N, C-alpha and C positions, 0 to 999 in steps of 0.2 A: 065687343065691336069697338073699344077705344084702346086694342093691343095694336102696339106697332111691332109686326113681324121683321126681323132682322135676318135675312138668308147670308147662311155661311158657308163656307167651303168645308171640306171632310177635315182638312187640317187645321184649319182655325176652331173648327168643333171639339176637335181632340186637344187642342191646347187649351181652350175654357174648360171640359173637363178635367184636364190635369191639373190645371190650375186650382180648381173647386176641392178636388180631391187634396192636393196640397194644405189647402186652408183647412179641410175638414179634419185632416191629421195632425196638424199643430194644435187645434181645439182640443182633438184627443188626447195627445200628448199632455198639453196643460190641463186635463180635467181632473186629476188627482191633485194638483197644486197648482196657484197662480204661477208661481215660477217654474219654467221648464225645466231649469237646473235641479230644483229641488226633486222635481218628479222623478228625474233619472238618478238622483242620489239617493231615494226612497228604493227604487227598484236595485241599485247597487249593494246596501244595505242588506236587503232580503236575498240577494245572489250569496252574500258573503255568509250570512247568518247560515242559508242550508249548506254551504260547503264546511264550514265550521262543526255543525249538528253532525254531519254525516263523517267528518273525520274523528270526532269524538267519539262516535258510535262505534267505528271499527277498532278505535284503540281499546276501548273499555270491553267490547266484546272480543278482542283477539281475532278479528276477521281480516287484518291488512295483510297476511299471509297468501289469501288466497286471489288476492287482486292480480293485476297484470306487472309483470317487472318492467320497473321505470318509474317514474316520477309519480309518487301516490296522489297528491293533491290535483294532478293534471288528470288523473284517472277519475276522480271525484268529479272534478269541473267538467270533464265531457260529458258526463251524466246531467250533472245538475243544470247546464246551460240549455241542452236540448230538454228536457223537461220543462225547465220554465218557459222555453219560448213555446212548447207546444201547448201547455195549458192555459198560457195568458193569451195567445192568441184564438184558441178556441173559446175561452171567455169574453175576449173583446168582439169577436165575430157574433156569437150567440148574442151579445149585450148590445148591439149595433141598433140603430134607428130603423125600425121597420116600415111598412108601408101605412100602417094607421096612427105614425108618430106626427106630431105637430109640424115636425120639420120638413115635411112632405109635401105641406101646402105652400111652399115657396116653390116657384117653379123651377129654376135651375136644379132643383136638391132629386135626388132619387136614391132609391136604396141601392143601386150600384156604386156611388159614391161615399154613402155610409160606411158599407163593406170594405170598400177598398183602403178608406180611410182608417179603420179599425186595425186592418190587417197591417197596414203599412206603419202606422205609428207603432205597433207592437214591436214589428221587428227593427225598426229604427232604435227603440228603446234596449231592445235586448243585445242588438250587434255592438252600440256603443257601451252598454255596460259589460260585455264580454272582452272587447277591445281593452278598456280601462283596467279591468283586474287582470286580465294575462299582462299587461305592461307593468302594473305595478309588482306583480308576483316576480316578474323576470327582471326587473330592475332593481327592486330591495332586497328579494331573499334569494331566488336562486334562479340561474339562466336556464330557460327551459327550450326543449327543441321538440317540435313537431312534425312528423316524418312526410306527411303530405298536406298542407294546410290548406291548400285550396279544395282538395276534396272534402277534407274535415267540414269546412264550413259549409261545402255542398249538402251534408248531413244535416246543418243546422238550417238549410233552408229545407230539407225535407221534411222535418220536424215542424217547421212553420208551415208548410205547402199542406200536410196533413191536418194540422190544426185549422186550418181554415178550412178544408172539407169538411170535419165533423161540425164546426160552427155555423155553417151553412145550412147543414141540415137540422141543428136545433133552432136556427134561426127562422127556419122556414115553417117548424113545428111549433113555436111559441104561440103566435095567436091563436092555435087551436088549443093548445094544452100549455097555459104558462107555468102552472104550478109543477107539473110533470117535469117540464123543459128544465125547471129551476132547481129541482130535486137531482134529476139525472146528470146534470152538468157538475154538481158538488160531489156526485158519487163517482162519476168519473175522473175527476181530478183528484181527487183524495185516492181511489183507487190505482193511479198512476204512480203513486209513491213507490208502490212496489212492482205492478205489474209492467212499469216500463223497462224494468230490468237494469236499472242503474247502480243497483246496489251489489249488483254480483257481475260475475264473467260468464259470457252464454257459453263459451266453451267448455266451461268446468260442469254445466248443468247434465244431468242424466236425461235420458229420451223423455221420460214420462213427465218432467217438470217442464221441459222444451216446450212441449203440447200444451202447456197452461200459458206460456206467456207469448207463442210465435204469431197469435190471431192478433196481436195489437203492432200496429205499425210503427210506434215509437221505439219498441223494443227492436225493431230492425235497424230503425235510423241511429240509435244508440251503439249498437253492437257494431256497426258497419264504421260508424264515426272512430271508435276506438280502434278499429285495424287501421284507419288512416291517420291517426294520430301516434300511435306506437309501433314502432319498427319490427318489433318481434310479436306482434299479434295478428294473426289471420283467422276472420270470422269464417265458422264453419256451419255455425246452426241460425244465421239469418242470411237476408236475401237483400238485395239492392233494390231489385225491380217491383217487391210487394208492397213497399210504402207508397212508391210513387203511382203503382194503378189503382191502389185503394184511395189513396188520396184524390187522384182524378177522377175516380169513379164517384166519389163522396161529392167532389165539387159540382159534378154534372148533377147527380141526384138534388143536392141541395139547391142549385139555380132551377132545377124546374119545380121544384117544390115552391120556392120563392115565388116564381112568377105563378103558379096556381093561387097560392095565398093571396099575393099582391089582387089579383082579380076577384077574389071572394070575400077577402077580409072586410071588417066594417069596424068602426070606433066604437060602436054601440054593443059592440060583444062585451067590451069590460064593464059595462052599466049593471049588466047582472052579476058580475064577481065582488 
């Protein structure tokens, strides 16, 4: 009865929500460390360790000859960056504040803001890490050439988009089965070390092996990205439309599940766990 209602136009409401998402995204970026630059540095170290690990593995196992003709490190980074963007976005969205969180008690806050902040903060960190690593590699080591950089970046956004879709489904299911969602998230992230196809060329796979990987939208995104990065590679065993429609369907399913969960979930559910 003592609440003062402020009538806003649609534009002012959109600006207020965008500002709220911005501040929540900044908070999410600084979550791993008080210094935002340190958070970005930690992510850069992880990406560099991934790239060097796969580089040494290819060298030791003698698999370098099976890759695409061109810059070898660029081949590795085209898989590692999309893989990290996908799994980190999935983890961030699945771990966002849900309807039973204490943050939802504050009036301007809602689950749409927390989901958007988790997704945007992850994309910001991954894109900044990608730009800095490629800049250092180009300036210090060897000049790189990307055939179609805009379309290659679009495949990075595709990996981010599908990560949002899977993360939304897991976020909606978390209040109902938190332990299962946590275990499934870890298994999916670990399985994508191989199932994403970042360690091999999709065109070189036999038909029976393609059937083992083509269910994964990240497999298609990585293979299509390499087609845009390298002039002499044309993907034949992947699709551009498949990851988009899978991600779109998962986002719709996740939003419907989150709406249903928000109406039925209760804080008291955690009391018995």
